[in-house]
C-alpha positions in Angstrom: 0.0 0.0 0.0 1.3 3.4 -0.9 0.6 6.2 1.7 1.1 9.9 1.3 2.9 11.8 4.1 4.2 15.3 4.5 7.1 14.5 6.9 8.7 11.2 5.8 11.0 10.8 8.8 8.3 11.5 11.4 5.9 9.1 9.5 8.5 6.3 9.5 9.1 6.8 13.2 5.3 6.8 13.9 4.6 3.6 11.9 7.5 1.8 13.6 6.5 2.9 17.1 2.7 2.5 17.0 2.0 -0.2 14.4 5.2 -2.3 14.7 6.5 -1.7 11.1 10.2 -2.0 10.4 12.1 -0.2 7.7 12.8 -2.5 4.8 15.1 0.1 3.1 16.5 3.4 4.4 14.3 6.4 3.5 15.8 8.2 0.6 14.2 11.6 1.2 11.3 10.9 -1.1 9.9 7.5 0.0 10.5 4.7 2.5 9.6 1.0 2.4 8.2 -0.5 5.6 7.0 -4.0 6.4 5.1 -5.8 9.2 4.7 -9.4 10.1 1.0 -8.8 10.8 0.2 -6.3 8.1 0.8 -4.9 4.7 4.0 -3.8 3.0 4.0 0.1 3.0 5.6 2.6 0.7 5.4 6.0 2.3 5.6 8.9 -0.2 6.6 12.3 0.9 4.4 14.9 -0.7 3.0 18.4 -0.1 -0.2 17.4 -1.9 -3.4 17.5 0.2 -4.7 14.0 -0.7 -4.8 11.4 2.0 -5.5 7.6 2.1 -9.2 7.9 2.9 -12.5 8.1 1.1 -16.1 9.0 2.1 -19.5 7.3 1.5 -22.5 9.5 2.3 -20.2 11.8 4.3 -18.7 9.0 6.5 -14.9 8.6 6.3 -13.5 5.1 5.5 -10.0 3.7 5.4 -8.6 2.5 2.1 -7.1 -0.5 3.9 -8.4 -2.8 6.6 -6.3 -5.5 8.1 -7.1 -8.5 10.3 -5.6 -8.9 13.8 -6.1 -11.1 16.8 -5.0 -8.3 19.1 -7.4 -5.4 18.4 -8.0 -4.5 22.0 -4.3 -4.2 22.7 -3.8 -2.2 19.6 -6.7 0.1 20.6 -5.3 0.6 24.1 -1.8 1.3 22.9 -3.0 3.9 20.3 -5.6 5.5 22.7 -3.0 5.9 25.5 -0.7 7.6 23.1 -3.2 10.2 22.0 -3.9 8.7 18.5 -7.2 9.8 17.2 -9.6 6.8 17.2 -12.7 7.3 15.1 -14.4 3.9 15.6 -14.0 1.2 18.2 -17.0 -1.1 18.3 -18.3 -4.6 18.1 -20.5 -4.8 15.0 -21.7 -8.3 15.8 -19.4 -10.1 13.5 -16.2 -8.2 14.1 -14.5 -5.8 16.4 -13.8 -2.7 14.3 -11.1 -0.1 14.9 -10.5 2.9 12.8 -7.9 5.5 13.5 -5.8 8.3 11.9 -2.1 8.5 11.6 -0.6 12.0 12.3 -0.8 12.8 8.6 -4.6 12.2 8.5 -4.5 8.8 6.7 -7.2 6.5 8.1 -6.4 2.9 9.0 -8.8 0.1 9.9 -8.4 -3.1 11.8 -10.8 -6.0 12.2 -10.9 -8.9 14.6 -13.4 -11.7 14.1 -15.7 -12.4 17.0 
């Protein structure tokens, strides 16, 4: 997944600290490659453009990527205690759903089966 960011170094540090990503190749000032055992392979792109990795349906914001986890409550607690903006944290009957924003305004989603 390719993710737009304004501050590449700060974004790399955030994704490593809060989501457990590791740097696959050193940032080159324009982009960085990150990977995670539990999640997707990321390519962070530094850009001054205003677009972010989100979209809306009938005015409600949605992430462009959802990933499955078996540790959604621990992820929620870690993010919430660090001041990360959580937009959704609920049991929808079939899954636990967590949606949150990175510091750049990109929305992420995580699902855990009930």
